[in-house]
Structure formats: C-alpha cells, structure tokens
DRENMARTOR-988669 format. One record per residue (C-alpha): residue in three letters; x, y, z. Coordinates in steps of 0.2 Angstrom, whole numbers, plus 5000, padded with zeros to 4 digits. Layout:
// DRENMARTOR-988669
AlaXYZ/...
// end
This chain:
// DRENMARTOR-988669
Unk511748455103/Unk511748265105/Unk510848275122/Unk509548395115/Unk508948265102/Unk508248165116/Unk506848305119/Unk505748275104/Unk504548415106/Unk505648545115/Unk507248525105/Unk506648425089/Unk505148435078/Unk504948375060/Unk503748405047/Unk503648365028/Unk502548405013/Unk502248334996/Unk502448464982/Unk501748474965/Unk503148364958/Unk502848224971/Unk504348284981/Unk504248244999/Unk504948375011/Unk505348345029/Unk505348505039/Unk506048495057/Unk506148635069/Unk506848665087/Unk508548585088/Unk509948675099/Unk511648685090/Unk513348745096/Unk513948875091/Unk515149864961/Unk513949844946/Unk513449934930/Unk511650014929/Unk510449914918/Unk509249994907/Unk507949874915/Unk508549914933/Unk507450034942/Unk507950174954/Unk508450094971/Unk506950084982/Unk507050095001/Unk506049935004/Unk505349794993/Unk504049654997/Unk504149494987/Unk502549394983/Unk502649244971/Unk501749094965/Unk499949144971/Unk499249034957/Unk497549104958/Unk497249084977/Unk496249234982/Unk496249185000/Unk498149175001/Unk498249334992/Unk497149425004/Unk498049335019/Unk499749405012/Unk499049585010/Unk498349585027/Unk499949525034/Unk501049635024/Unk502049775032/Unk502049875015/Unk500349835007/Unk498549845013/Unk496749855007/Unk495650005005/Unk493749985004/Unk492950034988/Unk491250014978/Unk491249874966/Unk491149934948/Unk490349834934/Unk490649934918/Unk489449884904/Unk489149714912/Unk487349684914/Unk485849584907/Unk487049444901/Unk488349554894/Unk489749464904/Unk491549504906/Unk492549344901/Unk494249414905/Unk494449554894/Unk495449694902/Unk494249834906/Unk494749974918/Unk492850004922/Unk492549834927/Unk493249794945/Unk491849694954/Unk492649694971/Unk492449794987/Unk494249824991/Unk495849864982/Unk497649844986/Unk498650004991/Unk500350044998/Unk500350085016/Unk501450235013/Unk500250305000/Unk499950465010/Unk501750505012/Unk502050624998/Unk503950634999/Unk504350455003/Unk503450344992/Unk504950224990/Unk504250054994/Unk503949924980/Unk503149764976/Unk503949624965/Unk502749484960/Unk503849334956/Unk502649254943/Unk501449104941/Unk499849204944/Unk498449084939/Unk497948904938/Unk497548824955/Unk496648934968/Unk495048974960/Unk495149164959/Unk496249194944/Unk495349354938/Unk495249424956/Unk497149404959/Unk497649474942/Unk496449614942/Unk497049664960/Unk498949664954/Unk498549754937/Unk497549884947/Unk498949914959/Unk500149934944/Unk499050054935/Unk498950164951/Unk500850144955/Unk501750094939/Unk503450134945/Unk503250034961/Unk502449874955/Unk503549754945/Unk503049584938/Unk504149434933/Unk503649304920/Unk503349124927/Unk503148964917/Unk501248964921/Unk501149144914/Unk502149104898/Unk501248944894/Unk499649044891/Unk500349104875/Unk499848934869/Unk497948974871/Unk497849084855/Unk498948964845/Unk498048804849/Unk496248864852/Unk495849024843/Unk495248984825/Unk494049134824/Unk492249074821/Unk492748894817/Unk491748784827/Unk492848634824/Unk494648634828/Unk495948554817/Unk496748394824/Unk498048414837/Unk499648314835/Unk500148314853/Unk501548404863/Unk503348364862/Unk503648344881/Unk502448194881/Unk503348104867/Unk503647924872/Unk502547924887/Unk501047844880/Unk499947974888/Unk498548074879/Unk499548204869/Unk501048084865/Unk501448134847/Unk501847944844/Unk500247884850/Unk498747884839/Unk497448014844/Unk495647974847/Unk494148084850/Unk493948044868/Unk495648124872/Unk495848254859/Unk494148304853/Unk493948454842/Unk492848574852/Unk493748714861/Unk493148674878/Unk493648484877/Unk495348534870/Unk495548664884/Unk495148534897/Unk496548424890/Unk497748564888/Unk497548614906/Unk497448444914/Unk498648354903/Unk499948484897/Unk499948624910/Unk499848534926/Unk498248624931/Unk497048474934/Unk495648574942/Unk495848744933/Unk494348724921/Unk493048694935/Unk493848824946/Unk493648954932/Unk491848904930/Unk491548934948/Unk492349104947/Unk491349154932/Unk489749104941/Unk490249214956/Unk490549364945/Unk488849344937/Unk488049334954/Unk489049484959/Unk488449584944/Unk486649544946/Unk486649574965/Unk487849724964/Unk488949644977/Unk490849594977/Unk491349444967/Unk492649404980/Unk492149464997/Unk491049365009/Unk491049185012/Unk489149185008/Unk489549254991/Unk490849124988/Unk489848974993/Unk488149034985/Unk487448914972/Unk486048934960/Unk485148834947/Unk484448994938/Unk484848984919/Unk485549154918/Unk486949114930/Unk487448944923/Unk489148944916/Unk489348824901/Unk490948734895/Unk490948854881/Unk490848994893/Unk492448934901/Unk493348914885/Unk492749084880/Unk493549154896/Unk495249084892/Unk495149144874/Unk494649324880/Unk495849324895/Unk497349264885/Unk496949374870/Unk498649444865/Unk497949624864/Unk496449634875/Unk496549504889/Unk497049514907/Unk498549394904/Unk499149504890/Unk499149654901/Unk500249564914/Unk501449494901/Unk501649664893/Unk502349734910/Unk503249574915/Unk505149534914/Unk506149384915/Unk507349454928/Unk507349614938/Unk508849694947/Unk508849824961/Unk510649864965/Unk511349704974/Unk509749614973/Unk509049504959/Unk507249434957/Unk506849294945/Unk505549154944/Unk506649004944/Unk508548994946/Unk510149044936/Unk510848914924/Unk512748884927/Unk513749034922/Unk515649024920/Unk516849134911/Unk515549254905/Unk514649114897/Unk512849194899/Unk511649074890/Unk510549144876/Unk509848974870/Unk508749054857/Unk510249124848/Unk511348964848/Unk510148814851/Unk511548694848/Unk512548754863/Unk512148794881/Unk513348944880/Unk513349104870/Unk514749224874/Unk514949404871/Unk514349474888/Unk515449564899/Unk514249574914/Unk512749504921/Unk511849664919/Unk512049654900/Unk511349474900/Unk509849534910/Unk509549674897/Unk509649544883/Unk508449424892/Unk507149564895/Unk507249634878/Unk507049454871/Unk505449424881/Unk504749594876/Unk505049564858/Unk504249394859/Unk502649474868/Unk502549604854/Unk502649464841/Unk501249374850/Unk500149524850/Unk500449544831/Unk499949354829/Unk498349394838/Unk497949534826/Unk498149424811/Unk496449394802/Unk497049274789/Unk496349094790/Unk497448964799/Unk498048814790/Unk497148664797/Unk498648554793/Unk499948664801/Unk500848604817/Unk500648704833/Unk502248754842/Unk501948634856/Unk501948484844/Unk503748494840/Unk504348634851/Unk506148704850/Unk506948874847/Unk506848854828/Unk505048804827/Unk504348844809/Unk502448844813/Unk501649014811/Unk501549044830/Unk503248964833/Unk504149084821/Unk503449234831/Unk503349184849/Unk503949004850/Unk505649054857/Unk504849124873/Unk503748974875/Unk505248864874/Unk506148974886/Unk504748944899/Unk504948754898/Unk505948624908/Unk506748524893/Unk507048544875/Unk506348424862/Unk507948314863/Unk507548294882/Unk509048394887/Unk508948524901/Unk508348704895/Unk509548834901/Unk508148954907/Unk507949064922/Unk506149024922/Unk506148834925/Unk507848804933/Unk507848774951/Unk509048794966/Unk508448624973/Unk508848454967/Unk508048294974/Unk507248404988/Unk508748494994/Unk509848644988/Unk511048594974/Unk512748554980/Unk513548654966/Unk512948814973/Unk514148814988/Unk515748734994/Unk516648725010/Unk518348715002/Unk518248844988/Unk517048964980/Unk515748894969/Unk515348964952/Unk513849054960/Unk514949134974/Unk516149194961/Unk514749274951/Unk514149364967/Unk515849424970/Unk516149484953/Unk514449574950/Unk514249644968/Unk512749534972/Unk512049504989/Unk510349414987/Unk509349324974/Unk507549294977/Unk506449174967/Unk504949064967/Unk504448914956/Unk504748764967/Unk503848744983/Unk504948734998/Unk503748715013/Unk502848845023/Unk504248965024/Unk505649025012/Unk507148925011/Unk508749025014/Unk510348965006/Unk511949055013/Unk513449075001/Unk515149145007/Unk515249325013/Unk513549335019/Unk512749325002/Unk511049235000/Unk509849134989/Unk508049144995/Unk506749024986/Unk505049084992/Unk503748974984/Unk502648914999/Unk501148854988/Unk501148684996/Unk501148745014/Unk499548645018/Unk500448485015/Unk501748505029/Unk501648375043/Unk502448375060/Unk502948215067/Unk502948285085/Unk501448235094/Unk501348405102/Unk501348495085/Unk500248465070/Unk499948545053/Unk498248625050/Unk498248545033/Unk497448605017/Unk495748645025/Unk494448685012/Unk495648754999/Unk495748674982/Unk497648684981/Unk499048644993/Unk499148815001/Unk498048775016/Unk497148915026/Unk498448975039/Unk500248985033/Unk500849145025/Unk502549225023/Unk503149395018/Unk504949425013/Unk505349605016/Unk507049685010/Unk507749855013/Unk509049945003/Unk510150095003/Unk509350214991/Unk510950294986/Unk512050144983/Unk510750004981/Unk511649904994/Unk510649775004/Unk510349825022/Unk509149695029/Unk508049545024/Unk506649515035/Unk505549355034/Unk503949345044/Unk502249255044/Unk501349105051/Unk501948915049/Unk500748775044/Unk500348735062/Unk499748915065/Unk501248975075/Unk501949145071/Unk503849165066/Unk504949305062/Unk506749325056/Unk507149505059/Unk508649515048/Unk509449375039/Unk511049475036/Unk511249505055/Unk511249315059/Unk512949285067/Unk512749095065/Unk513648985054/Unk512248855054/Unk510848965046/Unk510548935028/Unk511748785027/Unk511648595028/Unk511648515046/Unk513348435048/Unk512648265052/Unk511048165048/Unk509548155059/Unk508248025062/Unk506348035061/Unk504747925059/Unk503647955044/Unk501847985051/Unk501047905036/Unk502147745033/Unk502747735051/Unk504447695044/Unk506047765052/Unk507147865042/Unk508847945043/Unk509348085032/Unk510148255029/Unk509348415035/Unk509548595031/Unk509548735044/Unk508148865039/Unk508148985053/Unk508349005072/Unk506749035081/Unk507049095099/Unk508348965106/Unk507848835093/Unk508148795075/Unk506948765061/Unk507648615050/Unk507048545033/Unk507448405022/Unk506648335006/Unk506648194993/Unk506048204975/Unk505948354963/
// end
C-alpha cells in the first residue's frame, strides 16, 4: 500500500465537493490495499427487487437520467394530455388525472410479465425545490403510483413536510393583504430576516403572498432559486398547452422564450401555483403526502429519509408524546415503533386536510406554527399538524436536537458518525440490527458525493446513504481526472453523474440477497458494484486505517486527513473524506 501512493493517477485519485450545508467532501479513488422480525401493518409483501431513488428535488433532467439508466424502470411514449387547460385556464398545480402535459410516462420494465410483477420503486423524499421541474417529477411519480399502487412507495422528506407551512402562512382566502408574520423560531437570535427578536420591516416581510413566499423559500426553506424556477416551469407548461407539445421533452421547448402577454407568468401566478399545488386536499403535494410514510420496512431492509435517532433498551423516541424527553418507552420492537411513526404522520396529514377545508376567517393576530414551533404549539395550524412540521425539523425551539428519522443524519462533520460502529464491541445500532433481524438501511437527506456511501457494520450489515444531489461539485485533484461540474444545471447535480441502488430479496422470507450500485461518476466514468454483500474485503464501507494527504485544487493547500473506503472498482479503491455538515 505504501508504494502504491506514489502513483498519483494509477493508484490514488482525490475529489471533493461542497454540499448544501457548506460541507466539503474529498473523494479519492484508486488506492491498492492489502488484504427474525414481526410483520408490520405498514410492511408490504416482500418484493423480488427494489430500486431506490431519493432527493431528486425537482431536477427533471436527473430524473430522466435515472429512469434511462435504471434496470427496473423505463419510459413509454404517450401523447400529452391537457384536460380543460386552454385559453388561459391554466393548471397551477391542482392534481388532475386528465392533465399530463408530457410525451412519456414511467413504467416498470417487467410490465408485460403477467405472473411476475414483483419489482418496486421506493422514493426516499425531497421531491421539490432546486431543479426547475417540480411538477414534472411529482406528476411522473404520482402517475406511476396510480398505475402501480402496490409497487410504488413514497417516503416523507423534510422538503416535503415543510410544504404544510404554505397553507398556514399564505392562505387567507380572498384577503389581498396578509397579516404580519412574526418570524420563524429557528432564526431566533441570528439577526437575519425572520428572526422573531428582530423588528420586521416591509422590505423583508411584506404582506403580499408573492413577496412572503419569496422570503419563505429563500430564507426559511433553503430554496434560494425555487421561486424563479417555478416561474420558468409554469411558462413551459403554458407554451406546451398552446402548442400541443410536451412541457418537458425537447431542449428547444425548455429554452424557448417569449414576450407574448398570454405566456407571461407573474409573481402572483407563482404564488398561486404554490397555494394550489400545496392545497391540502386538491394539490399535487397533498397527493404525494397522502401516500407517503416516515419509514418503510420490507423484511430485513428499511427505507427512511434521514437516519435513526439513538435507540437503546427499547427506548424508541416518540417526541410528540413526551416533548420533555428524548425517550418514550412501551415498544417491544422496531416494527411497532415504525407503525406508530406512520400512523402519527397519517393522522397529521388528515388534520392538515381538515384545516384546508375550514372556511372560517383566520385571526390576523394569531401566530403561525413556525413562529414558536414545538410539539405543543397552540396556533390553529399547530394544534392540528404542527407536530409533523416539528418532526421534520432539525432542532427544537430550545435549540436541542430533534429526535427525528427525517432530519437525523448518519454523517457528522463530513464523515460517518463514530457511534455507528466499533472495532472492539457492538455499537447500539449493531445491537439493533441483530435483535431486529435487519441487514440494510437505505436513506437520503444528506449529500454524500456522486455515489452512495456504504457504511459496513458487523455481520455484513450495512447502512447506505444515497443522496447524490451535489454530484456536480465533486472535484478530482489528479491531473488525469476531472469532474465535469454542474454544467448548465441550476443545482448541484451536474449533467453526468447518476446512481441506482438496486436490491433483491427472497420473496418468501424477505431476507436480503444482493445490493447492486451502478451508474456514472462526476467525471463521466461508469462504475458498478455488483453485490455489496459479496464483497469479501474488510476495507469496504469502513474508515481507512491511516490518514492520506492531498492538495486542495482551489486553495493549493496541502491537507492530511482521514478517508473512507467507499468501493472497490477493478483493482483499485474509491475513497472519500469530508469536512463540515
């Protein structure tokens, strides 16, 4: 191994990326190294194969790239359908089965196999906000679910849950002037616009729905460009309707610009699109959340958006029941806890729908949930669905960590948390795997480069974070290798990288049989891990046993740090490190 480090390109390559939380990852490849659970009511019948897609965040180009690359999913050509939309009667995000303005739809590739339709898709959450094709992505997934309801499963992400705020903070019926906003609790003490301790002024917290929405997206939801990206998508749809063409098909359609008044999308139109699409009963997001869960279990495999909070001695956290403590006992199994989580989320969505049906005038002096937050919020919205909003947040009003499977992360300071594994004794998570008969946890939420980040526990058990939404920010320090960057994309995805995680299970027992990861890295090179479970290599999915040095391309500074062994590609290894979130 020591001699191999002298060959920079052949045996050692490094790359890094900046994620959405200013986390800096170093990604290195090519270094030679020596060598029984109960059935949940929310647990579906065991599939033979599952593809996992997560954190698309409205990037239609990445969505298409994934489908074209998938071994389970594909596209089928269709004629766009526009329903009643014509002559200015636009669709602003209301769910309408007759409105599907696209020339293709997603299908399962085994669709024609009558007796063996056992493949599934699990979508891991965070469906909107950064890619400029929110409606395209969500309509494709909802359409697939409508046609294959038992084979398509959705997870709630924090970017999905936070859309419950739209009706609470923007929807005041026909009122043109919104009541004063008192800020959001997580900005308290920051001095930023929206700090409840900072006096508000009209330049930062104006009273029109459009201006408030701009601030909410930019300043409180981490979606800096979402407002303008939505405007562009609405314009593409109008052009598609008027020209009877696909709203997301050809490059010419996407780049077409017009100054015709009938195609102009105003600020009020964008605000209207959020109010319609996030309408608790009629909107596209409502349809998604109505079918989504917080966790899904298939046999020995669990899907969730973020990560498990620390669980010891059956202390499965239900923080909305006991907000003064991180622990709420009474559960004998993980399966019972998953059932409670999903029942809780379902009840909160039902309450949200009831809130949306209410016609009584809102009290202009009343707080919104976001102003004070918490699991015991007494605002009209907070009492009904504020607990789910809080469950989707990182911190509580007292700034303590929220014990949530939505926002928790397997990573800390850019690397896998050290409490997840131990070389000397089993960690709490390894004990949980052994007790509950688990083999694999798959998640999204935190970007981990241009390929999933395997974390190997004892007994060939695995955690697999799969959010690659900042693939375009990966850099290679080797002169022979270079990232292709973000290209023309408005987010961090880039135009090349794509990864599919494909798992197969025993249909009789639910036992995991294989975990395949394949795709293209940020430099355009193809990679494939045929079966993570068959890797007879103690290095994979674990920290490298010594530090490595690299030179930062941007700062030209030399660094020495820890690395993680992600995969073995041919005779070489793919390594990563990070610093930050």
